C-alpha positions in Angstrom: 50.1 -20.5 -1.5 47.5 -19.8 -4.3 45.7 -23.1 -3.4 45.3 -22.1 0.3 44.2 -18.5 -0.7 41.7 -19.9 -3.2 40.2 -22.5 -0.8 39.9 -19.9 1.9 38.3 -17.4 -0.5 35.7 -19.9 -1.7 34.9 -21.3 1.7 34.4 -17.9 3.3 32.4 -16.6 0.3 30.1 -19.6 0.7 29.8 -19.0 4.4 29.1 -15.3 3.9 26.5 -16.1 1.2 24.9 -18.8 3.3 24.6 -16.8 6.5 23.0 -13.9 4.6 20.6 -16.2 2.8 19.6 -17.7 6.1 19.2 -14.3 7.7 16.9 -13.1 4.8 14.8 -16.3 5.1 14.5 -15.8 8.8 12.9 -12.4 8.2 9.8 -14.3 7.1 10.1 -17.9 8.3 9.1 -19.9 10.1 5.7 -18.5 9.6 4.4 -19.9 12.9 6.3 -20.3 16.2 8.5 -23.3 16.6 9.4 -24.4 20.1 13.0 -25.6 20.4 13.6 -26.3 24.1 13.2 -23.1 26.0 13.4 -21.0 22.8 10.7 -20.0 20.3 11.7 -19.5 16.7 9.6 -17.4 14.3 10.2 -15.1 11.4 10.7 -11.4 12.3 7.8 -10.2 10.2 5.3 -12.9 11.3 6.2 -12.3 14.9 5.9 -8.5 14.6 3.0 -8.5 12.2 0.5 -6.9 14.5 3.0 -4.1 15.5 4.0 -3.6 11.9 0.3 -3.4 10.9 -0.4 -0.8 13.6 2.5 1.3 12.7 1.8 1.1 9.0 -1.8 2.2 9.7 -0.5 5.2 11.7 1.9 6.2 8.9 -0.7 5.9 6.3 -3.1 8.1 8.2 -0.6 10.7 9.2 1.9 10.8 6.3 0.6 9.0 3.2 -3.1 9.7 3.3 -4.0 12.2 6.0 -7.6 13.1 6.6 -7.1 16.6 5.2 -5.9 15.2 1.8 -9.0 12.9 1.6 -11.3 15.8 2.4 -9.6 18.0 -0.2 -9.9 15.2 -2.8 -13.6 14.7 -2.1 -14.4 18.4 -2.0 -12.1 19.4 -4.9 -13.7 21.5 -7.6 -13.3 18.8 -10.2 -15.1 16.2 -8.0 -17.9 18.7 -7.2 -18.4 19.4 -10.9 -18.5 15.7 -11.8 -21.1 15.0 -9.0 -23.1 18.1 -10.1 -23.2 16.9 -13.7 -24.2 13.4 -12.7 -27.0 14.7 -10.5 -28.4 17.1 -13.1 -28.3 14.4 -15.8 -30.0 11.8 -13.5 -32.7 14.3 -12.4 -33.5 15.5 -15.9 -33.7 12.0 -17.2 -36.1 11.1 -14.4 -38.3 14.1 -14.9 -38.3 13.6 -18.7 -39.5 10.0 -18.3 -42.3 11.2 -16.0 -43.4 14.1 -18.3 -43.3 12.0 -21.4 -45.3 9.2 -19.7 -48.2 11.5 -19.2 -50.2 13.1 -22.1 -49.0 16.6 -22.3 -51.3 19.6 -22.6 -48.4 22.0 -22.7 -47.5 21.2 -26.3 -44.3 23.1 -27.4 -43.8 24.6 -24.0 -42.8 21.2 -22.6 -39.2 21.3 -23.8 -38.9 24.9 -22.5 -40.1 23.9 -19.1 -37.7 21.0 -19.0 -34.8 23.3 -20.0 -35.8 25.8 -17.4 -36.0 23.1 -14.8 -32.5 21.9 -15.7 -31.1 25.4 -15.5 -32.7 25.9 -12.1 -31.4 22.6 -10.7 -28.0 23.3 -12.1 -27.9 26.8 -10.5 -29.0 25.4 -7.2 -26.4 22.7 -7.2 -23.7 25.1 -8.1 -24.7 27.2 -5.1 -25.2 24.5 -2.5 -23.2 21.4 -3.6 -19.7 22.6 -2.6 -20.7 23.0 1.0 -22.6 19.7 1.0 -19.5 18.0 -0.4 -17.4 19.4 2.3 -19.8 18.0 4.9 -19.9 14.6 3.1 -16.1 14.6 3.0 -15.8 15.3 6.7 -18.3 12.5 7.6 -16.6 10.1 5.2 -13.2 10.7 6.7 -14.5 10.2 10.2 -16.2 7.0 9.2 -13.3 5.6 7.2 -10.7 5.6 10.0 -7.8 5.1 7.6 -5.3 4.0 10.3 -7.7 1.4 11.7 -8.6 0.0 8.3 -5.0 -0.4 7.1 -3.9 -1.9 10.4 -6.7 -4.5 10.4 -6.1 -5.4 6.7 -2.3 -5.9 7.2 -2.8 -7.8 10.5 -5.3 -10.1 8.8 -2.9 -11.1 6.0 -1.6 -14.6 6.1 2.2 -14.7 6.7 2.7 -16.3 3.3 0.9 -13.4 1.6 2.8 -10.9 3.6 6.1 -12.4 2.5 4.9 -12.5 -1.1 4.0 -8.8 -1.0 7.2 -7.7 0.7 9.4 -9.8 -1.7 7.6 -8.3 -4.7 9.0 -4.9 -3.6 12.3 -5.9 -1.9 13.5 -9.0 -3.9 16.2 -7.2 -5.7 17.6 -5.6 -2.6 17.5 -8.8 -0.6 19.4 -10.6 -3.5 22.0 -7.8 -3.3 22.3 -8.5 0.5 22.9 -12.2 -0.2 25.5 -11.4 -2.9 27.2 -8.8 -0.7 27.6 -11.5 1.9 29.4 -13.7 -0.6 31.6 -10.9 -1.8 32.6 -9.7 1.7 33.1 -13.3 2.8 35.3 -14.0 -0.2 37.4 -10.9 0.5 37.8 -11.9 4.2 38.7 -15.4 3.1 41.3 -14.0 0.6 43.0 -11.8 3.3 42.9 -14.7 5.7 44.5 -17.1 3.3 47.2 -14.6 2.4 47.9 -13.9 6.1 48.0 -17.6 6.8 50.5 -18.4 4.1 52.7 -15.5 5.2 52.6 -16.8 8.8 53.3 -20.4 7.8 56.2 -19.4 5.6 
């Protein structure tokens, strides 16, 4: 009895594991269509890559990275301040090079004039830059077209690279699916073996 139950358990566990391994492999392979008589075999993800890419682009643009969030990031106070400081620094450096490159007749007033120019530029940027950044953010979002960019990038991936990326995220879960197939198969085999021995006896 124990021998029959053991054999049934092992065989069914191997079958359960093997079928799940095959099912997981068929998610990605074959990469390209195989013609087998009237049937065409191809992995689920390679066959549906264009649709997956399109849907992923839509989800990215609507859920993960909506235009409003991009606009808010570009026009955020911290971003505006960083841009303002960079512009002021660049302008002052440029003006300083021009002034120091010419013999000065202003003497000690030169530094005061530069400081006054810096203050004026900074004040003007504080006033006008937030609105300009909002306009730039709106134009950038319209030009970026997040959904289209993501869809094109994913659709252009080679199937091998797509498999590598998905497995890097899902490998542990897929291994669990394979192991679960062996466990469930073994349990079914054990029950089957017990029932068989009870019927035979």
